[in-house]
GUNU-168569 format. One record per residue: x, y negated, z negated of N, C-alpha, C, O, CB in turn; residue number from 1. Coordinates in nm, 4 decimals. Each point is the difference from the previous one (the first is absolute). Glycine has a CB too. Layout:
residues N
KEKOL:X:Y:Z:X:Y:Z:X:Y:Z:X:Y:Z:X:Y:Z:NUM $
...
//
This chain:
residues 156
KEKOL:-1.7131:1.0972:0.8090:0.0446:-0.0568:-0.1256:-0.0663:0.0762:-0.1150:-0.1221:0.0154:-0.0036:0.1557:-0.2435:0.1116:1 $
KEKOL:0.0485:0.2750:-0.2012:-0.0491:0.0751:-0.1159:-0.0023:-0.0919:-0.1220:0.0777:-0.0951:-0.0086:0.0133:0.3127:0.1034:2 $
KEKOL:-0.1801:-0.1883:-0.1882:-0.0117:-0.0765:-0.1239:-0.0165:0.0965:-0.1163:-0.0696:0.1009:0.0102:-0.0331:-0.2970:0.1125:3 $
KEKOL:0.1681:0.1631:-0.2332:-0.0139:0.0783:-0.1222:-0.0100:-0.0971:-0.1175:0.0576:-0.1087:0.0030:0.0726:0.3053:0.0962:4 $
KEKOL:-0.2037:-0.1562:-0.2021:-0.0132:-0.0785:-0.1222:0.0545:0.0841:-0.1147:-0.0416:0.1141:-0.0199:-0.1622:-0.2406:0.1088:5 $
KEKOL:0.2990:0.0678:-0.1653:0.0585:0.0721:-0.1130:-0.0137:-0.0837:-0.1269:-0.0110:-0.1225:0.0051:0.1736:0.2401:0.1491:6 $
KEKOL:-0.1615:-0.0494:-0.2661:-0.0074:-0.0670:-0.1289:0.1401:-0.0411:-0.0440:0.0947:0.0776:0.0125:-0.3012:0.0547:-0.0744:7 $
KEKOL:0.2194:-0.2556:0.0098:0.1261:-0.0475:-0.0576:-0.0328:-0.0662:-0.1339:-0.1166:-0.0271:-0.0285:0.2239:-0.0074:0.2598:8 $
KEKOL:-0.0069:0.0085:-0.3126:-0.0257:-0.0695:-0.1268:-0.0565:-0.1418:0.0194:-0.0517:-0.0591:-0.0947:0.2367:0.1934:-0.0057:9 $
KEKOL:-0.1754:-0.1882:0.2210:-0.0441:-0.1370:0.0263:-0.1278:-0.0077:0.0824:-0.0398:-0.1080:0.0436:0.2762:0.0404:-0.0556:10 $
KEKOL:-0.2996:0.1805:0.0330:-0.1212:0.0030:0.0808:0.0140:0.0991:0.1131:0.0982:0.0739:0.0078:-0.1440:-0.3114:-0.0659:11 $
KEKOL:-0.0520:0.2386:0.1447:0.0014:0.0907:0.1140:0.0847:-0.0597:0.1116:-0.0188:-0.1156:0.0381:-0.2096:0.2038:-0.1000:12 $
KEKOL:0.3208:-0.0100:0.1136:0.0823:-0.0440:0.1125:-0.0590:0.0548:0.1291:-0.0357:0.1175:0.0093:0.2425:-0.1263:-0.1555:13 $
KEKOL:-0.2161:-0.0785:0.2448:-0.0442:0.0380:0.1342:0.1240:0.0048:0.0877:0.0755:-0.0970:0.0065:-0.3074:-0.0084:-0.0367:14 $
KEKOL:0.2531:0.2185:0.0979:0.1170:0.0185:0.0851:-0.0482:0.0347:0.1402:-0.0783:0.0932:0.0182:0.2212:-0.0166:-0.2148:15 $
KEKOL:-0.0954:-0.1526:0.2963:-0.0378:0.0238:0.1394:0.1255:0.0187:0.0838:0.1013:-0.0666:-0.0212:-0.3125:-0.0690:-0.0072:16 $
KEKOL:0.2027:0.2269:0.1235:0.1120:0.0202:0.0896:-0.0268:0.1104:0.0990:-0.1066:0.0615:0.0009:0.2575:-0.1415:-0.1778:17 $
KEKOL:-0.0513:0.1039:0.2607:-0.0088:0.1057:0.1000:0.1396:0.0572:0.0215:0.0892:-0.0195:-0.0826:-0.2893:-0.0911:0.1953:18 $
KEKOL:0.2186:0.1805:-0.0025:0.1298:0.0636:0.0244:0.1135:-0.1018:0.0169:0.1172:0.0371:-0.0069:-0.2390:0.1525:0.1136:19 $
KEKOL:0.0883:-0.3177:-0.0845:0.1012:-0.1051:0.0138:0.0400:-0.0609:-0.1340:0.0924:-0.0811:-0.0061:-0.1835:0.0331:0.2318:20 $
KEKOL:0.0224:0.0864:-0.3328:0.0339:-0.0487:-0.1327:-0.1171:-0.0629:-0.0715:-0.1075:-0.0190:0.0571:0.3355:-0.0165:0.0232:21 $
KEKOL:-0.2053:0.0036:-0.2058:-0.1015:-0.0631:-0.0846:-0.0026:-0.1487:0.0328:0.1040:-0.0659:0.0006:-0.0721:0.2385:-0.1863:22 $
KEKOL:-0.1520:-0.2256:0.2133:-0.0118:-0.1412:0.0358:-0.0677:-0.0823:-0.1078:0.0052:-0.1229:0.0044:-0.0135:0.1912:0.2320:23 $
KEKOL:-0.0559:-0.0029:-0.3342:-0.0699:-0.0744:-0.1040:-0.0044:0.0791:-0.1296:-0.0346:0.1181:-0.0014:-0.1026:-0.2322:0.1761:24 $
KEKOL:0.1726:0.0472:-0.2830:-0.0220:0.0515:-0.1350:-0.0542:-0.1181:-0.0786:0.0659:-0.1033:-0.0112:0.1216:0.2820:0.0243:25 $
KEKOL:-0.3063:-0.1635:-0.0671:-0.0597:-0.1075:-0.0783:-0.0620:0.0590:-0.1254:-0.0248:0.1202:-0.0087:-0.0191:-0.2567:0.2166:26 $
KEKOL:0.0198:0.0499:-0.3040:-0.0609:0.0443:-0.1252:-0.1417:-0.0551:-0.0072:-0.0256:-0.1154:0.0343:0.2513:0.1247:-0.1505:27 $
KEKOL:-0.3157:0.0748:0.0715:-0.1403:-0.0355:-0.0159:-0.0351:0.0116:-0.1474:0.0689:0.0688:-0.0754:-0.1261:0.0103:0.3102:28 $
KEKOL:-0.0478:-0.1449:-0.2754:-0.0435:0.0130:-0.1396:-0.0428:0.1438:-0.0275:0.0332:0.0578:-0.1035:-0.1068:-0.2998:0.0997:29 $
KEKOL:0.0001:0.2974:0.0977:-0.0464:0.1377:-0.0150:-0.0316:0.0542:0.1385:-0.0070:-0.0751:0.0973:-0.0865:0.0295:-0.3300:30 $
KEKOL:0.0751:0.1717:0.2403:-0.0312:0.0646:0.1262:-0.0017:0.1498:-0.0200:0.0541:0.0521:-0.0975:0.0485:-0.2414:0.2266:31 $
KEKOL:-0.1647:0.2567:-0.0365:-0.0089:0.1449:-0.0097:0.1327:0.0624:0.0428:0.0498:-0.0262:0.1095:-0.2990:0.0175:-0.0656:32 $
KEKOL:0.3049:0.0903:-0.1306:0.1279:0.0654:0.0267:-0.0204:0.1079:0.1059:-0.0965:0.0763:-0.0048:0.1770:-0.1233:-0.2315:33 $
KEKOL:0.0121:0.0518:0.3319:-0.0082:0.0986:0.1082:0.0232:0.1404:-0.0538:0.0833:0.0219:-0.0879:-0.0044:-0.1943:0.2523:34 $
KEKOL:-0.1540:0.2664:-0.1100:0.0160:0.1401:-0.0401:0.1127:0.0676:0.0780:0.0626:0.0938:-0.0496:-0.3067:-0.0847:-0.0075:35 $
KEKOL:0.2698:-0.0564:0.1785:0.1088:0.0542:0.0814:0.0902:-0.1145:0.0450:-0.0427:-0.1150:0.0102:-0.1031:0.3080:0.0678:36 $
KEKOL:0.2693:-0.1588:-0.0519:0.0979:-0.0996:0.0450:0.0417:0.0370:0.1419:0.0517:0.1095:0.0223:0.0317:-0.1529:-0.2607:37 $
KEKOL:-0.1051:-0.0463:0.3349:0.0426:0.0280:0.1376:0.1508:0.0238:0.0064:0.0764:-0.0622:-0.0738:-0.2666:-0.0778:0.1609:38 $
KEKOL:0.2315:0.2283:-0.0004:0.1404:0.0358:0.0158:0.0891:-0.1231:0.0161:0.1081:-0.0063:-0.0586:-0.1803:0.2213:0.1621:39 $
KEKOL:0.0276:-0.3131:-0.0241:0.0800:-0.1195:0.0284:0.0254:-0.0858:-0.1244:0.0904:-0.0837:-0.0004:-0.1849:0.0858:0.2305:40 $
KEKOL:0.0153:0.0185:-0.3350:0.0110:-0.0840:-0.1196:0.0529:0.0738:-0.1224:0.0166:-0.0601:-0.1062:-0.2032:-0.0722:0.1961:41 $
KEKOL:0.2134:0.2629:-0.0757:0.0447:0.0806:-0.1147:0.1280:-0.0535:-0.0643:0.0085:-0.0075:-0.1226:-0.1144:0.2046:0.2306:42 $
KEKOL:0.2050:-0.2342:-0.0276:0.1261:-0.0509:-0.0555:-0.0218:-0.1289:-0.0773:0.0560:-0.0183:-0.1081:0.0680:0.1242:0.2969:43 $
KEKOL:-0.2058:-0.1958:-0.1333:-0.0271:-0.1272:-0.0670:-0.0690:0.0238:-0.1337:0.0384:-0.0593:-0.1008:-0.0559:-0.0553:0.3235:44 $
KEKOL:-0.0831:0.2001:-0.2244:-0.0724:0.0295:-0.1239:0.0951:0.0603:-0.1031:-0.0020:-0.0392:-0.1167:-0.2113:0.0752:0.2469:45 $
KEKOL:0.2950:0.0575:-0.0883:0.0951:0.0651:-0.0911:0.0959:-0.1023:-0.0599:0.0217:-0.0015:-0.1212:-0.0384:0.2139:0.2548:46 $
KEKOL:0.0741:-0.2978:-0.0492:0.0982:-0.0970:-0.0477:-0.0625:-0.1079:-0.0890:0.0617:-0.0424:-0.0977:0.0701:0.0853:0.3047:47 $
KEKOL:-0.2517:-0.0870:-0.1746:-0.0680:-0.0994:-0.0844:-0.0305:0.0599:-0.1371:0.0187:-0.0661:-0.1022:-0.1192:-0.0433:0.3068:48 $
KEKOL:0.0540:0.2328:-0.2072:-0.0239:0.0669:-0.1284:0.1298:0.0128:-0.0799:0.0006:-0.0219:-0.1212:-0.1926:0.1484:0.2236:49 $
KEKOL:0.3010:-0.0913:-0.0356:0.1299:0.0109:-0.0683:0.0432:-0.1351:-0.0567:0.0562:-0.0066:-0.1093:0.0084:0.1954:0.2629:50 $
KEKOL:-0.0905:-0.2960:-0.0797:0.0324:-0.1351:-0.0484:-0.0733:-0.0269:-0.1324:0.0611:-0.0433:-0.0977:-0.0264:-0.0377:0.3370:51 $
KEKOL:-0.1643:0.1067:-0.2412:-0.0775:-0.0271:-0.1209:0.0391:0.0918:-0.1159:-0.0164:-0.0368:-0.1164:-0.1709:-0.0403:0.2615:52 $
KEKOL:0.2384:0.1955:-0.1143:0.0474:0.0915:-0.1038:0.1373:-0.0403:-0.0527:0.0486:0.0570:-0.0977:-0.1808:0.1256:0.2043:53 $
KEKOL:0.1951:-0.2816:-0.0412:0.1327:-0.0453:-0.0404:0.1124:0.0824:0.0598:0.1137:-0.0062:-0.0469:-0.2151:-0.0739:-0.1616:54 $
KEKOL:0.0703:0.1581:0.3128:0.0988:0.0897:0.0606:0.0460:-0.0429:0.1383:0.0685:0.0767:0.0678:-0.1708:0.1037:-0.1978:55 $
KEKOL:0.0667:-0.3007:0.1739:0.0416:-0.0467:0.1323:0.0248:-0.1502:-0.0054:-0.0795:-0.0766:-0.0545:-0.0523:0.2611:0.1676:56 $
KEKOL:0.2462:-0.2247:-0.0540:0.0348:-0.1417:0.0051:0.0014:-0.0535:0.1422:-0.0103:-0.1210:0.0205:0.1439:0.1516:-0.2270:57 $
KEKOL:-0.1211:0.0575:0.3051:0.0014:-0.0401:0.1412:-0.0973:0.0881:0.0764:-0.0199:0.1169:-0.0332:0.2610:-0.1947:0.0177:58 $
KEKOL:-0.3009:0.0198:0.1179:-0.0954:0.0736:0.0828:0.0657:0.0347:0.1331:0.0700:-0.0822:0.0592:-0.2657:-0.0351:-0.1697:59 $
KEKOL:0.1724:0.2404:0.1570:0.0650:0.0470:0.1218:-0.0978:0.0394:0.1099:0.0418:0.0303:0.1117:0.1438:0.0467:-0.2535:60 $
KEKOL:-0.3158:-0.0770:0.1116:-0.0958:0.0407:0.1028:-0.0024:-0.1038:0.1133:0.0421:-0.1143:-0.0179:-0.1819:0.2354:-0.1568:61 $
KEKOL:0.0904:-0.0794:0.2900:-0.0041:-0.0846:0.1191:-0.0994:-0.1139:-0.0196:-0.1156:0.0221:-0.0358:0.1778:0.1748:0.1798:62 $
KEKOL:-0.0152:-0.3193:-0.1197:-0.0841:-0.1195:-0.0165:-0.0147:-0.0705:0.1341:0.0921:-0.0016:0.0817:-0.0171:-0.0248:-0.3221:63 $
KEKOL:-0.1928:-0.0317:0.2614:-0.0277:-0.0708:0.1243:-0.0918:-0.1201:-0.0280:-0.1128:-0.0049:0.0490:0.1399:0.2206:0.0832:64 $
KEKOL:0.0225:-0.3133:-0.2121:-0.0848:-0.1143:-0.0330:-0.0209:-0.0901:0.1215:0.0896:-0.0162:0.0828:-0.0075:0.0260:-0.3193:65 $
KEKOL:-0.2004:-0.0675:0.2456:-0.0330:-0.0917:0.1092:0.0170:-0.1423:-0.0499:-0.0481:-0.0353:-0.1076:-0.1140:0.2013:0.2099:66 $
KEKOL:0.2316:-0.2484:-0.0226:0.0206:-0.1397:-0.0370:0.0829:-0.0701:0.1060:0.0436:0.0609:0.0977:-0.0582:-0.0017:-0.3411:67 $
KEKOL:0.0355:-0.1893:0.2221:0.0824:-0.0780:0.0917:0.1468:0.0359:-0.0220:0.0344:0.0656:-0.0984:-0.2046:-0.2544:0.1003:68 $
KEKOL:0.2554:0.1460:0.0890:0.1434:0.0249:-0.0162:0.0516:-0.0632:-0.1290:0.0812:0.0599:-0.0706:-0.0546:-0.0513:0.3204:69 $
KEKOL:-0.0741:-0.1310:-0.2809:0.0437:-0.0666:-0.1225:-0.0457:0.0772:-0.1234:0.0779:0.0198:-0.0932:-0.0857:-0.2405:0.2117:70 $
KEKOL:-0.1181:0.2643:-0.1194:-0.0497:0.0771:-0.1139:0.0828:0.1268:-0.0188:0.0374:0.0340:-0.1123:-0.2690:-0.1252:0.1506:71 $
KEKOL:0.2599:0.1604:0.0701:0.0794:0.1229:-0.0093:0.1408:-0.0282:-0.0520:0.0571:0.0818:-0.0722:-0.1902:0.0150:0.2610:72 $
KEKOL:0.1888:-0.2114:-0.1528:0.1321:-0.0395:-0.0503:-0.0055:-0.0193:-0.1520:0.0896:0.0441:-0.0719:-0.0355:-0.1554:0.2935:73 $
KEKOL:-0.1600:0.0451:-0.2697:-0.0169:-0.0199:-0.1448:-0.0194:0.1344:-0.0691:0.0627:0.0265:-0.1026:-0.1639:-0.2543:0.1422:74 $
KEKOL:0.0146:0.3132:0.0160:-0.0271:0.1304:-0.0619:0.1264:0.0849:-0.0054:0.0220:0.0735:-0.0963:-0.2588:-0.0838:0.1789:75 $
KEKOL:0.3191:0.0002:0.0204:0.1270:0.0749:0.0001:0.0904:-0.0510:-0.1128:0.0667:0.0789:-0.0669:-0.0847:-0.0413:0.3179:76 $
KEKOL:0.0197:-0.1697:-0.2716:0.0800:-0.0567:-0.1097:-0.0536:0.0455:-0.1360:0.0779:0.0224:-0.0926:-0.0239:-0.2223:0.2363:77 $
KEKOL:-0.1847:0.2134:-0.1560:-0.0588:0.0481:-0.1254:0.0494:0.1409:-0.0331:0.0206:0.0336:-0.1166:-0.2238:-0.1759:0.1584:78 $
KEKOL:0.2218:0.2230:0.0605:0.0474:0.1376:-0.0209:0.1409:0.0042:-0.0586:0.0421:0.1024:-0.0539:-0.1857:-0.0297:0.2441:79 $
KEKOL:0.2163:-0.1836:-0.1797:0.1371:-0.0072:-0.0513:0.0053:-0.0375:-0.1484:0.1062:0.0089:-0.0616:-0.0316:-0.0721:0.2908:80 $
KEKOL:-0.1876:0.0214:-0.2874:-0.0009:-0.0356:-0.1421:0.0075:0.1298:-0.0799:-0.0873:0.0857:0.0137:-0.0487:-0.2993:0.0279:81 $
KEKOL:0.2377:0.2292:-0.1240:0.0160:0.1257:-0.0732:-0.1148:0.0269:-0.0972:-0.0596:-0.0920:-0.0559:0.3051:0.0638:0.0774:82 $
KEKOL:-0.2738:0.1535:-0.0393:-0.0976:0.0468:-0.0985:0.0361:-0.0579:-0.1359:0.1162:0.0036:-0.0403:-0.1571:0.2101:0.1705:83 $
KEKOL:-0.0575:-0.2666:-0.2005:0.0233:-0.0532:-0.1326:0.0544:-0.1416:-0.0030:0.0243:-0.0542:-0.1078:0.0136:0.2836:0.0395:84 $
KEKOL:-0.0184:-0.2906:0.1850:0.0530:-0.1370:0.0077:-0.1072:-0.0912:0.0594:-0.0931:0.0463:0.0659:0.3317:0.0394:-0.0394:85 $
KEKOL:-0.2239:-0.2160:-0.0508:-0.0887:-0.0974:0.0613:0.0840:-0.1066:0.0689:0.1197:-0.0129:-0.0255:-0.2984:0.0562:-0.1486:86 $
KEKOL:0.1143:-0.1191:0.2614:0.0634:-0.1085:0.0742:-0.1042:-0.1110:0.0119:-0.1200:0.0275:0.0021:0.2760:0.1314:0.1286:87 $
KEKOL:-0.1111:-0.2830:-0.1231:-0.0953:-0.1102:0.0149:-0.0331:-0.0196:0.1482:0.0746:0.0427:0.0881:0.0158:-0.1545:-0.2977:88 $
KEKOL:-0.2037:0.0463:0.2347:-0.0371:-0.0342:0.1381:0.1088:-0.0867:0.0620:0.0320:0.0153:0.1178:-0.2781:-0.0022:-0.1753:89 $
KEKOL:0.3034:-0.1045:-0.0216:0.1050:-0.0878:0.0502:0.1237:0.0804:0.0393:0.0570:-0.0216:0.1070:-0.1443:-0.1642:-0.2516:90 $
KEKOL:0.1286:0.2779:0.0588:0.1170:0.0828:0.0313:-0.0250:0.0871:0.1230:0.0901:0.0208:0.0813:-0.0285:-0.0196:-0.3244:91 $
KEKOL:-0.1837:0.0494:0.2563:-0.0340:0.0798:0.1173:0.0090:-0.0842:0.1259:0.0499:0.0466:0.1024:-0.1993:0.0974:-0.2422:92 $
KEKOL:0.1017:-0.2678:0.1333:0.0081:-0.0909:0.1145:0.1459:-0.0278:0.0361:0.0363:-0.0009:0.1176:-0.2560:-0.1035:-0.1840:93 $
KEKOL:0.3027:0.0818:-0.0349:0.1431:-0.0228:0.0237:0.0636:0.1232:0.0646:0.0793:-0.0113:0.0934:-0.0704:-0.1464:-0.2906:94 $
KEKOL:-0.0447:0.2735:0.1464:0.0543:0.1257:0.0525:-0.0368:0.0175:0.1478:0.0770:0.0567:0.0776:-0.0925:0.0458:-0.3081:95 $
KEKOL:-0.1023:-0.1516:0.2683:-0.0462:0.0093:0.1390:0.0558:-0.1130:0.0868:-0.0245:-0.0041:0.1206:-0.1838:0.1149:-0.2027:96 $
KEKOL:0.2844:-0.2037:0.0193:0.0702:-0.1009:0.0771:-0.0677:-0.1347:0.0145:0.0499:-0.0847:0.0741:0.0423:0.2713:0.0423:97 $
KEKOL:-0.2039:-0.2104:-0.1841:-0.0677:-0.1290:0.0129:-0.0751:-0.0337:-0.1279:-0.1122:0.0462:-0.0210:0.0908:-0.0115:0.2686:98 $
KEKOL:0.0834:-0.1154:-0.3329:-0.0608:-0.0366:-0.1273:-0.1318:-0.0744:0.0218:-0.0883:0.0055:-0.0856:0.3166:-0.0172:-0.0183:99 $
KEKOL:-0.2429:-0.0578:0.2173:-0.1221:-0.0758:0.0279:-0.1169:0.0900:0.0401:-0.1137:-0.0464:0.0086:0.2568:-0.1450:0.0613:100 $
KEKOL:-0.1162:0.3184:-0.0455:-0.1048:0.0936:0.0427:-0.0686:0.0679:-0.1183:-0.0663:0.1023:0.0168:0.1940:-0.0644:0.1937:101 $
KEKOL:-0.1120:-0.0947:-0.3297:-0.0513:0.0655:-0.1202:-0.1506:0.0272:0.0082:-0.0451:0.1062:-0.0431:0.2257:-0.2187:-0.0872:102 $
KEKOL:-0.2584:0.0196:0.1842:-0.1450:0.0218:0.0100:-0.0323:0.1100:0.1001:-0.0886:0.0821:-0.0235:0.0498:-0.3218:-0.0362:103 $
KEKOL:0.1105:0.2409:0.1709:-0.0219:0.1040:0.1013:0.0403:0.1367:-0.0555:-0.0667:0.1001:0.0262:0.1063:-0.2683:0.1587:104 $
KEKOL:0.0686:0.1720:-0.2607:0.0447:0.1245:-0.0625:-0.1038:0.0476:-0.1013:-0.0330:0.1185:-0.0040:0.2744:-0.1854:0.0369:105 $
KEKOL:-0.2929:-0.0246:-0.1144:-0.1024:0.0357:-0.0986:-0.1265:0.0504:0.0703:-0.0635:0.0947:-0.0463:0.1568:-0.2666:-0.1142:106 $
KEKOL:-0.1293:0.1082:0.2718:-0.1184:0.0428:0.0753:0.0196:0.1407:0.0574:-0.0900:0.0835:-0.0084:0.0399:-0.3242:0.0646:107 $
KEKOL:0.1664:0.2665:0.0015:0.0293:0.1332:0.0543:0.0008:0.1039:-0.1118:-0.0478:0.1120:0.0177:0.1829:-0.2157:0.1683:108 $
KEKOL:-0.0807:0.0654:-0.3001:0.0019:0.0879:-0.1161:-0.1428:0.0386:-0.0386:-0.0272:0.1159:-0.0313:0.2420:-0.2226:-0.0487:109 $
KEKOL:-0.3047:0.0099:0.0825:-0.1393:0.0227:-0.0362:-0.0775:0.0836:0.1006:-0.1059:0.0539:-0.0320:0.1151:-0.2679:-0.0860:110 $
KEKOL:0.0427:0.2247:0.2379:-0.0668:0.0789:0.1041:0.0603:0.1405:0.0137:-0.0318:0.0728:0.0941:-0.0202:-0.2865:0.0265:111 $
KEKOL:0.1370:0.2503:-0.2126:0.0622:0.1315:-0.0003:-0.1074:0.1095:0.0032:-0.0819:0.0077:-0.0915:0.2801:-0.1008:-0.0356:112 $
KEKOL:-0.1991:0.1779:0.2310:-0.1029:0.1028:0.0103:0.0327:0.1310:-0.0718:-0.0825:0.0913:-0.0025:0.0244:-0.1937:0.2170:113 $
KEKOL:0.1773:0.1122:-0.2724:0.0406:0.1263:-0.0632:0.0248:-0.0209:-0.1488:0.1141:-0.0099:-0.0453:-0.0121:0.0879:0.2618:114 $
KEKOL:-0.2121:-0.0845:-0.2915:0.0012:-0.0212:-0.1442:0.0987:0.0954:-0.0670:0.0037:0.1187:0.0322:-0.2436:-0.1953:-0.0237:115 $
KEKOL:0.3176:0.0258:-0.0994:0.1008:0.0690:-0.0808:0.1211:0.0425:0.0835:0.1139:-0.0244:-0.0399:-0.2967:0.1043:-0.1109:116 $
KEKOL:0.1596:-0.0174:0.2648:0.1077:0.0556:0.0818:0.0927:-0.1107:0.0507:0.1221:0.0126:-0.0095:-0.2729:0.1773:0.0774:117 $
KEKOL:0.0943:-0.2975:-0.0146:0.0757:-0.1211:0.0307:-0.0222:-0.0876:-0.1230:-0.1078:-0.0570:-0.0168:0.0825:0.0728:0.2779:118 $
KEKOL:0.1263:-0.0268:-0.3469:-0.0208:-0.0491:-0.1370:-0.0163:-0.1517:-0.0142:0.0859:-0.0670:-0.0575:0.0445:0.2616:-0.0121:119 $
KEKOL:-0.2393:-0.2475:0.1213:-0.0268:-0.1434:-0.0141:-0.0224:-0.0378:-0.1459:0.0116:-0.1170:-0.0364:-0.1112:0.1147:0.2661:120 $
KEKOL:0.0675:0.1007:-0.3133:-0.0197:-0.0277:-0.1428:0.1305:-0.0415:-0.0685:-0.0028:-0.0533:-0.1109:-0.1861:0.2179:0.1095:121 $
KEKOL:0.3010:-0.1410:0.0654:0.1300:-0.0351:-0.0586:0.0384:-0.1453:0.0245:0.1074:-0.0432:-0.0420:-0.0381:0.2789:0.0733:122 $
KEKOL:-0.1555:-0.3121:0.0361:0.0285:-0.1405:0.0276:-0.0776:-0.0855:-0.0997:-0.1216:0.0121:-0.0141:0.1621:0.0356:0.2610:123 $
KEKOL:0.0340:-0.1347:-0.3157:-0.0588:-0.0818:-0.1075:0.0333:-0.1471:0.0243:0.0754:-0.0330:0.0916:-0.0564:0.2257:-0.2564:124 $
KEKOL:-0.0750:-0.2794:0.0831:0.0291:-0.1424:0.0082:0.1425:-0.0300:-0.0445:0.0610:0.0787:-0.0723:-0.3024:-0.1278:0.0324:125 $
KEKOL:0.2938:-0.0645:0.0832:0.1370:-0.0404:-0.0358:0.0180:-0.0136:-0.1500:0.1109:0.0148:-0.0514:-0.0933:-0.1329:0.2689:126 $
KEKOL:-0.1274:0.0896:-0.2886:0.0070:-0.0150:-0.1450:-0.0223:0.1322:-0.0737:-0.0101:0.0023:-0.1226:-0.0697:-0.2363:0.1504:127 $
KEKOL:0.0723:0.3439:0.0478:-0.0188:0.1314:-0.0601:-0.1451:0.0392:-0.0193:-0.0290:0.1080:-0.0514:0.2430:-0.1425:-0.0597:128 $
KEKOL:-0.3063:-0.0534:0.1523:-0.1423:0.0287:-0.0188:-0.0513:0.0965:0.1062:0.0518:0.0065:0.1114:-0.0819:-0.2324:-0.2142:129 $
KEKOL:-0.0719:0.2997:0.0652:-0.0662:0.0886:0.0949:-0.0988:-0.0844:0.0788:-0.0964:-0.0522:-0.0561:0.1235:0.2569:-0.0950:130 $
KEKOL:-0.0036:-0.2181:0.2797:-0.0884:-0.0813:0.0834:-0.0421:0.0798:0.1217:0.0728:0.0870:0.0479:0.0382:-0.2983:-0.1270:131 $
KEKOL:-0.2289:0.1803:0.1275:-0.0481:0.0504:0.1276:0.0104:0.1496:0.0209:0.1039:0.0499:0.0431:-0.0421:-0.2653:0.0421:132 $
KEKOL:-0.1678:0.2868:-0.1153:-0.0027:0.1429:0.0286:-0.1423:0.0389:0.0373:-0.0923:-0.0135:-0.0803:0.2854:0.0579:-0.0788:133 $
KEKOL:-0.2098:0.0037:0.2815:-0.1336:0.0303:0.0525:-0.0740:0.1023:-0.0860:-0.1226:-0.0046:-0.0092:0.2072:-0.0463:0.2381:134 $
KEKOL:-0.0128:0.1417:-0.2911:-0.0627:0.1026:-0.0831:-0.0330:-0.0468:-0.1405:-0.0538:0.0767:-0.0799:0.1757:0.0891:0.2123:135 $
KEKOL:-0.0906:-0.2903:-0.1631:-0.0234:-0.0530:-0.1342:0.1295:-0.0015:-0.0797:0.0797:0.0936:0.0065:-0.3159:-0.0092:-0.0002:136 $
KEKOL:0.2559:-0.1919:-0.0814:0.1249:-0.0140:-0.0760:0.0181:0.1091:-0.1043:0.1133:0.0353:-0.0328:-0.1272:-0.2793:0.0695:137 $
KEKOL:-0.0954:0.2981:-0.0896:0.0145:0.1082:-0.0981:0.0632:0.1223:0.0645:0.0759:0.0712:-0.0658:-0.2757:-0.1565:-0.0599:138 $
KEKOL:0.1703:0.1121:0.2543:0.0630:0.1129:0.0699:0.1480:-0.0289:0.0256:0.0843:0.0887:-0.0135:-0.3052:-0.0309:0.1219:139 $
KEKOL:0.2519:-0.1822:-0.0714:0.1391:-0.0378:0.0234:0.0811:0.0219:-0.1281:0.1085:0.0579:0.0039:-0.1796:-0.2281:0.1712:140 $
KEKOL:0.0180:0.1239:-0.2881:0.0681:0.0185:-0.1285:0.0178:0.1488:-0.0301:0.1071:0.0417:-0.0439:-0.2040:-0.2591:-0.0400:141 $
KEKOL:-0.0069:0.2977:0.1071:0.0071:0.1433:-0.0255:0.1118:0.0622:0.0833:0.0789:0.0792:-0.0516:-0.3258:-0.0737:-0.0004:142 $
KEKOL:0.2543:-0.0409:0.1810:0.1014:0.0576:0.0891:0.1410:-0.0405:-0.0420:0.0907:0.0833:-0.0005:-0.2573:-0.0863:0.1870:143 $
KEKOL:0.1856:-0.1231:-0.2215:0.1321:-0.0458:-0.0446:0.0394:0.0712:-0.1294:0.1143:0.0431:-0.0152:-0.1530:-0.2682:0.1239:144 $
KEKOL:-0.0558:0.2373:-0.2012:0.0276:0.0723:-0.1252:0.0301:0.1480:0.0272:0.0882:0.0581:-0.0632:-0.2383:-0.2187:-0.0609:145 $
KEKOL:0.0770:0.2211:0.2180:0.0190:0.1412:0.0352:0.1416:0.0233:0.0530:0.0610:0.1035:-0.0269:-0.3071:-0.0824:0.0793:146 $
KEKOL:0.2973:-0.1181:0.0228:0.1324:0.0141:0.0613:0.1134:-0.0479:-0.0892:0.1168:0.0235:0.0310:-0.2260:-0.0510:0.1874:147 $
KEKOL:0.0772:-0.0385:-0.3275:0.1020:-0.0558:-0.0870:0.0755:0.1135:-0.0694:-0.0594:0.0770:-0.0754:-0.0792:-0.2865:0.0408:148 $
KEKOL:0.2696:0.2202:0.0599:0.0775:0.1095:-0.0600:0.0189:-0.0168:-0.1504:0.0326:0.0970:-0.0684:0.0841:-0.0703:0.2857:149 $
KEKOL:-0.1360:-0.1446:-0.2694:0.0173:-0.0234:-0.1432:-0.1361:-0.0133:-0.0645:-0.0537:-0.1101:-0.0121:0.2754:-0.0026:0.0501:150 $
KEKOL:-0.2766:0.2241:-0.0789:-0.1298:0.0016:-0.0651:0.0110:-0.0605:-0.1388:0.0910:0.0332:-0.0759:-0.1575:0.1701:0.2071:151 $
KEKOL:-0.0256:-0.2912:-0.1641:-0.0017:-0.0607:-0.1331:-0.0409:0.1065:-0.1017:-0.1012:0.0679:0.0170:0.0447:-0.2972:0.0795:152 $
KEKOL:0.1354:0.2427:-0.2006:-0.0321:0.0968:-0.1043:-0.0689:-0.0707:-0.1151:0.0270:-0.1167:-0.0283:0.1690:0.2603:0.0943:153 $
KEKOL:-0.2842:-0.0724:-0.1310:-0.0674:-0.0565:-0.1169:0.0816:0.0324:-0.1240:0.0676:0.1027:-0.0065:-0.2947:-0.0804:0.1171:154 $
KEKOL:0.2199:-0.1115:-0.2091:0.0767:0.0204:-0.1241:-0.0724:0.0900:-0.0976:0.0637:0.0641:-0.0835:0.0378:-0.2873:0.1145:155 $
KEKOL:-0.2338:0.2295:-0.0223:-0.0771:0.0790:-0.0965:-0.0924:0.0947:0.0688:-0.0726:0.0744:-0.0659:0.0862:-0.2583:-0.0949:156 $
//
């Protein structure tokens, strides 16, 4: 298993994976940036950097997240949320076929091991509020604003 640490606008990202794919991407407050990038992680690092530069909306590198079958089902549904769009936890539960599973869906969302790439930040409260984000709500807001195609312009 290889590990690399890269700098992002939201802190240091830790990326772990091997020839079977990336299994973990998390954000840290700080950390020492890697001087070299292992071959198995080069595509992930390149694509994450492109995302932050505003030049990538979908990720294509090999992913191998670890989780239960239910968690993987939720994470797969998260991948279907379009760039720049949000969905409520309730709507996500309905989309997965069980409105009563909202807590389980929210829990699986919170256990997402692939920060940004599996876009759990695109899931919000039914009232439009930013709720529940392991990286901190300020990061969730930053990511949603980063993906918003309609940038607010200033008048002066």
